[in-house]
TIRO-2110 file (N, C-alpha, C; in Angstrom, 1 decimal):
// TIRO-2110
77.9, 208.5, 119.7, N, 1, A
79.3, 208.5, 120.0, CA, 1, A
80.0, 208.8, 118.6, C, 1, A
80.8, 209.8, 118.6, N, 2, A
81.5, 210.1, 117.4, CA, 2, A
82.8, 209.4, 117.1, C, 2, A
83.2, 209.5, 115.9, N, 3, A
84.5, 209.0, 115.5, CA, 3, A
85.6, 209.7, 116.3, C, 3, A
86.6, 208.9, 116.6, N, 4, A
87.8, 209.5, 117.2, CA, 4, A
87.7, 209.8, 118.7, C, 4, A
86.7, 209.3, 119.4, N, 5, A
86.6, 209.5, 120.9, CA, 5, A
87.5, 208.5, 121.5, C, 5, A
88.2, 209.0, 122.5, N, 6, A
89.2, 208.1, 123.2, CA, 6, A
88.6, 207.7, 124.6, C, 6, A
89.0, 206.5, 125.0, N, 7, A
88.5, 206.0, 126.3, CA, 7, A
89.8, 205.5, 127.0, C, 7, A
89.9, 205.9, 128.3, N, 8, A
91.0, 205.4, 129.1, CA, 8, A
90.5, 204.1, 129.7, C, 8, A
91.2, 203.0, 129.4, N, 9, A
90.8, 201.7, 129.8, CA, 9, A
92.0, 200.9, 130.2, C, 9, A
92.0, 200.5, 131.5, N, 10, A
93.1, 199.7, 132.1, CA, 10, A
94.4, 200.3, 131.7, C, 10, A
94.5, 201.6, 132.0, N, 11, A
95.8, 202.3, 131.8, CA, 11, A
96.3, 202.3, 130.4, C, 11, A
95.4, 202.1, 129.4, N, 12, A
95.7, 202.2, 128.0, CA, 12, A
94.7, 203.1, 127.4, C, 12, A
95.1, 203.8, 126.4, N, 13, A
94.1, 204.6, 125.6, CA, 13, A
93.5, 203.7, 124.5, C, 13, A
92.2, 203.6, 124.5, N, 14, A
91.6, 202.9, 123.4, CA, 14, A
90.7, 203.8, 122.7, C, 14, A
90.7, 203.7, 121.4, N, 15, A
89.9, 204.5, 120.5, CA, 15, A
88.6, 203.8, 120.2, C, 15, A
87.5, 204.5, 120.3, N, 16, A
86.2, 204.0, 119.9, CA, 16, A
86.0, 204.4, 118.4, C, 16, A
85.7, 203.4, 117.6, N, 17, A
85.5, 203.7, 116.1, CA, 17, A
84.1, 203.1, 115.8, C, 17, A
83.6, 203.6, 114.6, N, 18, A
82.3, 203.1, 114.1, CA, 18, A
82.5, 201.7, 113.7, C, 18, A
81.4, 200.9, 113.7, N, 19, A
81.4, 199.5, 113.3, CA, 19, A
82.0, 199.3, 111.9, C, 19, A
81.7, 200.3, 111.0, N, 20, A
82.1, 200.2, 109.6, CA, 20, A
83.5, 200.6, 109.3, C, 20, A
84.3, 200.9, 110.4, N, 21, A
85.6, 201.4, 110.2, CA, 21, A
86.5, 200.4, 109.4, C, 21, A
87.3, 201.0, 108.5, N, 22, A
88.2, 200.2, 107.7, CA, 22, A
89.6, 200.5, 108.2, C, 22, A
90.3, 199.5, 108.7, N, 23, A
91.7, 199.7, 109.2, CA, 23, A
92.7, 199.6, 108.1, C, 23, A
93.5, 200.6, 108.0, N, 24, A
94.6, 200.6, 106.9, CA, 24, A
96.0, 200.8, 107.5, C, 24, A
96.0, 200.7, 108.8, N, 25, A
97.3, 201.0, 109.5, CA, 25, A
97.9, 199.9, 110.3, C, 25, A
97.3, 198.7, 110.1, N, 26, A
97.8, 197.5, 110.8, CA, 26, A
99.1, 197.1, 110.2, C, 26, A
100.2, 196.9, 111.0, N, 27, A
101.5, 196.7, 110.4, CA, 27, A
101.7, 195.2, 109.9, C, 27, A
100.8, 194.7, 109.1, N, 28, A
101.0, 193.4, 108.6, CA, 28, A
100.7, 193.5, 107.1, C, 28, A
101.6, 193.0, 106.3, N, 29, A
101.6, 193.1, 104.8, CA, 29, A
100.9, 191.8, 104.2, C, 29, A
100.5, 191.9, 103.0, N, 30, A
99.9, 190.8, 102.2, CA, 30, A
100.9, 189.7, 102.2, C, 30, A
100.5, 188.5, 102.6, N, 31, A
101.4, 187.3, 102.6, CA, 31, A
101.8, 186.8, 101.2, C, 31, A
101.1, 187.3, 100.1, N, 32, A
101.3, 186.9, 98.8, CA, 32, A
102.2, 187.9, 98.0, C, 32, A
101.9, 189.1, 98.0, N, 33, A
102.6, 190.1, 97.2, CA, 33, A
103.3, 191.1, 98.0, C, 33, A
103.1, 191.2, 99.4, N, 34, A
103.8, 192.1, 100.2, CA, 34, A
103.2, 193.5, 100.2, C, 34, A
102.1, 193.7, 99.5, N, 35, A
101.5, 195.0, 99.5, CA, 35, A
100.7, 195.3, 100.8, C, 35, A
100.2, 196.5, 100.9, N, 36, A
99.4, 196.9, 102.1, CA, 36, A
98.1, 196.2, 102.1, C, 36, A
97.6, 195.9, 103.3, N, 37, A
96.3, 195.3, 103.5, CA, 37, A
95.3, 196.3, 104.2, C, 37, A
94.1, 196.2, 103.9, N, 38, A
93.0, 196.9, 104.7, CA, 38, A
92.2, 195.8, 105.3, C, 38, A
91.6, 196.1, 106.5, N, 39, A
90.9, 195.1, 107.2, CA, 39, A
89.5, 195.7, 107.6, C, 39, A
88.5, 194.8, 107.5, N, 40, A
87.1, 195.2, 107.9, CA, 40, A
86.6, 194.2, 108.9, C, 40, A
85.9, 194.6, 109.9, N, 41, A
85.3, 193.8, 110.9, CA, 41, A
83.9, 193.3, 110.4, C, 41, A
83.7, 192.0, 110.5, N, 42, A
82.4, 191.5, 110.1, CA, 42, A
81.6, 190.8, 111.2, C, 42, A
82.3, 190.7, 112.4, N, 43, A
81.6, 190.1, 113.6, CA, 43, A
82.3, 190.6, 114.8, C, 43, A
81.5, 191.0, 115.8, N, 44, A
82.0, 191.5, 117.1, CA, 44, A
81.6, 190.6, 118.2, C, 44, A
82.3, 190.8, 119.3, N, 45, A
81.9, 190.2, 120.6, CA, 45, A
82.1, 191.1, 121.7, C, 45, A
81.3, 190.9, 122.8, N, 46, A
81.5, 191.9, 123.9, CA, 46, A
82.8, 191.6, 124.6, C, 46, A
83.5, 192.6, 124.9, N, 47, A
84.8, 192.5, 125.6, CA, 47, A
84.6, 192.5, 127.1, C, 47, A
85.6, 192.2, 127.9, N, 48, A
85.5, 192.2, 129.3, CA, 48, A
85.1, 193.6, 129.9, C, 48, A
85.4, 194.7, 129.1, N, 49, A
85.1, 196.0, 129.6, CA, 49, A
83.7, 196.4, 129.2, C, 49, A
82.9, 195.5, 128.6, N, 50, A
81.5, 195.8, 128.3, CA, 50, A
81.3, 196.5, 126.9, C, 50, A
82.4, 196.8, 126.3, N, 51, A
82.4, 197.4, 124.9, CA, 51, A
82.6, 196.3, 123.9, C, 51, A
82.6, 196.6, 122.6, N, 52, A
82.7, 195.6, 121.6, CA, 52, A
84.1, 195.5, 120.9, C, 52, A
84.5, 194.3, 120.7, N, 53, A
85.8, 194.0, 120.0, CA, 53, A
85.6, 193.1, 118.9, C, 53, A
86.7, 192.9, 118.1, N, 54, A
86.6, 191.9, 117.0, CA, 54, A
86.5, 190.5, 117.5, C, 54, A
85.6, 189.7, 117.0, N, 55, A
85.5, 188.3, 117.4, CA, 55, A
86.6, 187.5, 116.8, C, 55, A
86.7, 186.2, 117.2, N, 56, A
87.8, 185.4, 116.8, CA, 56, A
87.8, 185.1, 115.3, C, 56, A
86.6, 185.2, 114.7, N, 57, A
86.5, 184.8, 113.2, CA, 57, A
85.8, 185.9, 112.5, C, 57, A
85.9, 187.2, 112.9, N, 58, A
85.2, 188.2, 112.3, CA, 58, A
86.0, 189.3, 111.6, C, 58, A
87.2, 189.0, 111.2, N, 59, A
88.1, 190.0, 110.6, CA, 59, A
88.5, 189.7, 109.2, C, 59, A
88.3, 190.6, 108.2, N, 60, A
88.5, 190.2, 106.8, CA, 60, A
89.6, 191.2, 106.2, C, 60, A
90.7, 190.6, 105.8, N, 61, A
91.7, 191.4, 105.1, CA, 61, A
91.4, 191.6, 103.6, C, 61, A
91.8, 192.7, 103.0, N, 62, A
91.8, 192.9, 101.6, CA, 62, A
93.1, 193.5, 101.1, C, 62, A
93.7, 192.9, 100.1, N, 63, A
94.9, 193.5, 99.6, CA, 63, A
94.6, 194.6, 98.7, C, 63, A
95.4, 195.7, 98.8, N, 64, A
95.2, 196.9, 98.0, CA, 64, A
95.5, 196.7, 96.6, C, 64, A
96.3, 195.6, 96.3, N, 65, A
96.6, 195.3, 94.9, CA, 65, A
95.5, 194.7, 94.1, C, 65, A
94.4, 194.4, 94.8, N, 66, A
93.3, 193.7, 94.1, CA, 66, A
92.7, 194.5, 93.0, C, 66, A
92.6, 194.0, 91.8, N, 67, A
92.0, 194.8, 90.7, CA, 67, A
90.5, 194.7, 90.8, C, 67, A
89.9, 195.6, 90.0, N, 68, A
88.4, 195.6, 89.9, CA, 68, A
87.9, 194.2, 89.6, C, 68, A
86.8, 193.8, 90.2, N, 69, A
86.3, 192.4, 90.0, CA, 69, A
85.8, 192.2, 88.6, C, 69, A
85.5, 193.2, 87.9, N, 70, A
85.0, 193.1, 86.5, CA, 70, A
86.2, 193.2, 85.5, C, 70, A
87.4, 193.3, 86.0, N, 71, A
88.5, 193.4, 85.0, CA, 71, A
89.0, 192.0, 84.6, C, 71, A
89.8, 192.0, 83.5, N, 72, A
90.3, 190.8, 83.0, CA, 72, A
91.4, 190.2, 84.0, C, 72, A
92.0, 191.0, 84.8, N, 73, A
93.1, 190.6, 85.7, CA, 73, A
92.6, 189.9, 87.0, C, 73, A
91.3, 190.2, 87.3, N, 74, A
90.8, 189.8, 88.6, CA, 74, A
90.9, 188.3, 88.9, C, 74, A
90.5, 187.5, 88.0, N, 75, A
90.4, 186.0, 88.2, CA, 75, A
91.8, 185.5, 88.4, C, 75, A
92.8, 185.9, 87.6, N, 76, A
94.2, 185.4, 87.9, CA, 76, A
94.7, 185.9, 89.2, C, 76, A
94.4, 187.2, 89.5, N, 77, A
94.9, 187.7, 90.8, CA, 77, A
94.3, 186.9, 92.0, C, 77, A
93.0, 186.7, 91.9, N, 78, A
92.3, 185.9, 92.9, CA, 78, A
92.8, 184.5, 93.1, C, 78, A
93.1, 183.8, 92.0, N, 79, A
93.6, 182.5, 92.0, CA, 79, A
95.0, 182.4, 92.7, C, 79, A
95.8, 183.4, 92.5, N, 80, A
97.1, 183.5, 93.1, CA, 80, A
97.0, 183.9, 94.6, C, 80, A
96.2, 184.9, 94.9, N, 81, A
96.1, 185.4, 96.3, CA, 81, A
95.3, 184.4, 97.2, C, 81, A
94.4, 183.6, 96.7, N, 82, A
93.6, 182.8, 97.5, CA, 82, A
93.8, 181.3, 97.2, C, 82, A
94.9, 180.9, 96.7, N, 83, A
95.1, 179.5, 96.3, CA, 83, A
95.1, 178.6, 97.6, C, 83, A
95.8, 179.1, 98.6, N, 84, A
95.9, 178.4, 99.9, CA, 84, A
95.6, 179.3, 101.1, C, 84, A
94.3, 179.6, 101.3, N, 85, A
94.0, 180.6, 102.3, CA, 85, A
94.3, 180.2, 103.7, C, 85, A
94.2, 178.9, 104.0, N, 86, A
94.6, 178.4, 105.4, CA, 86, A
96.1, 178.5, 105.7, C, 86, A
96.9, 178.4, 104.6, N, 87, A
98.3, 178.5, 104.8, CA, 87, A
98.7, 180.0, 104.8, C, 87, A
98.2, 180.8, 103.9, N, 88, A
98.6, 182.2, 103.7, CA, 88, A
97.9, 183.2, 104.6, C, 88, A
96.6, 183.1, 104.7, N, 89, A
95.8, 184.2, 105.3, CA, 89, A
95.5, 183.9, 106.8, C, 89, A
95.2, 182.7, 107.1, N, 90, A
94.8, 182.4, 108.5, CA, 90, A
95.9, 182.8, 109.5, C, 90, A
97.1, 182.6, 109.2, N, 91, A
98.2, 182.9, 110.2, CA, 91, A
98.3, 184.4, 110.5, C, 91, A
97.9, 185.3, 109.6, N, 92, A
98.0, 186.7, 109.8, CA, 92, A
96.7, 187.3, 110.4, C, 92, A
95.6, 186.6, 110.4, N, 93, A
94.4, 187.1, 111.0, CA, 93, A
94.5, 187.3, 112.5, C, 93, A
95.0, 186.3, 113.2, N, 94, A
95.1, 186.4, 114.7, CA, 94, A
96.0, 187.6, 115.1, C, 94, A
97.2, 187.8, 114.6, N, 95, A
98.0, 188.9, 115.1, CA, 95, A
97.3, 190.3, 114.7, C, 95, A
96.7, 190.3, 113.6, N, 96, A
96.0, 191.6, 113.2, CA, 96, A
94.8, 191.8, 114.1, C, 96, A
94.0, 190.8, 114.4, N, 97, A
92.9, 191.0, 115.4, CA, 97, A
93.4, 191.4, 116.7, C, 97, A
94.5, 190.8, 117.2, N, 98, A
95.0, 191.1, 118.5, CA, 98, A
95.5, 192.6, 118.5, C, 98, A
96.1, 193.0, 117.4, N, 99, A
96.6, 194.4, 117.3, CA, 99, A
95.5, 195.4, 117.5, C, 99, A
94.3, 195.1, 116.8, N, 100, A
93.2, 196.0, 116.8, CA, 100, A
92.5, 195.9, 118.2, C, 100, A
92.4, 194.7, 118.8, N, 101, A
91.7, 194.6, 120.1, CA, 101, A
92.5, 195.2, 121.2, C, 101, A
93.8, 195.4, 121.1, N, 102, A
94.6, 196.1, 122.1, CA, 102, A
94.4, 197.6, 122.0, C, 102, A
93.9, 198.1, 120.9, N, 103, A
93.9, 199.6, 120.6, CA, 103, A
92.5, 200.2, 120.4, C, 103, A
91.5, 199.3, 120.0, N, 104, A
90.2, 199.9, 119.6, CA, 104, A
89.0, 199.1, 120.3, C, 104, A
87.9, 199.8, 120.4, N, 105, A
86.6, 199.2, 120.7, CA, 105, A
85.7, 199.8, 119.6, C, 105, A
84.5, 199.2, 119.5, N, 106, A
83.6, 199.6, 118.4, CA, 106, A
82.3, 200.1, 119.0, C, 106, A
81.8, 201.1, 118.3, N, 107, A
80.4, 201.7, 118.5, CA, 107, A
79.5, 201.0, 117.6, C, 107, A
78.6, 200.1, 118.1, N, 108, A
77.7, 199.3, 117.3, CA, 108, A
76.3, 199.9, 117.2, C, 108, A
76.2, 201.2, 117.6, N, 109, A
74.9, 201.9, 117.5, CA, 109, A
74.3, 201.7, 116.1, C, 109, A
73.1, 201.2, 116.0, N, 110, A
72.5, 201.1, 114.7, CA, 110, A
72.7, 199.8, 113.9, C, 110, A
73.6, 198.9, 114.5, N, 111, A
73.9, 197.6, 113.8, CA, 111, A
73.0, 196.6, 114.5, C, 111, A
72.2, 196.0, 113.7, N, 112, A
71.2, 194.9, 114.1, CA, 112, A
70.4, 195.3, 115.3, C, 112, A
70.1, 196.6, 115.4, N, 113, A
69.2, 197.1, 116.5, CA, 113, A
69.9, 197.1, 117.9, C, 113, A
71.3, 197.0, 117.9, N, 114, A
72.0, 197.1, 119.2, CA, 114, A
72.0, 198.5, 119.7, C, 114, A
72.1, 198.7, 121.0, N, 115, A
72.1, 200.0, 121.6, CA, 115, A
73.4, 200.6, 121.2, C, 115, A
73.5, 201.9, 121.3, N, 116, A
74.7, 202.7, 121.0, CA, 116, A
75.8, 202.3, 122.0, C, 116, A
77.0, 202.4, 121.7, N, 117, A
78.2, 202.1, 122.5, CA, 117, A
78.0, 202.6, 123.9, C, 117, A
78.8, 202.0, 124.8, N, 118, A
78.8, 202.4, 126.2, CA, 118, A
79.3, 203.8, 126.4, C, 118, A
78.8, 204.5, 127.4, N, 119, A
79.3, 205.8, 127.8, CA, 119, A
80.6, 205.8, 128.5, C, 119, A
81.3, 206.9, 128.5, N, 120, A
82.6, 207.0, 129.3, CA, 120, A
82.2, 207.0, 130.7, C, 120, A
83.2, 206.4, 131.5, N, 121, A
83.0, 206.4, 133.0, CA, 121, A
83.3, 207.6, 133.7, C, 121, A
END
C-alpha cells in the first residue's frame, strides 16, 4: 500500500499513511513557545473499521524549536519545555490524536511482523 492512498470510510475520506509518517499539519501549537509541532505515532490500535489508528497513549509531539541535543542550548530548552508535562503537554495530546484519527489510518506492513494494511473494499 503506497503513501497517499485514499479510502472512503463512513462517508469521509481517510488517508492511509505509512506507520513512520510524521504529522506536521495538525493545527495545534507548542504550549510553551507557540511554535509549530510535529507528531509521531509510537503505538497503534485496531479501529472499528479494521484498520489501524493512533492509540490513546501512542502519540508524541516534538517542538520545531528544539535545538540539537548536543548543543549548549538543549538542556535549558528541555527544562523549560518539559518542566510540567502533565499540565502543558497532556491536554494537547488528546485533541491532536482525535484530529489524526478522524482523517488518517495507518499501513503497518513490516512493523513487528504485522500484515500489510487492509485492502480497499
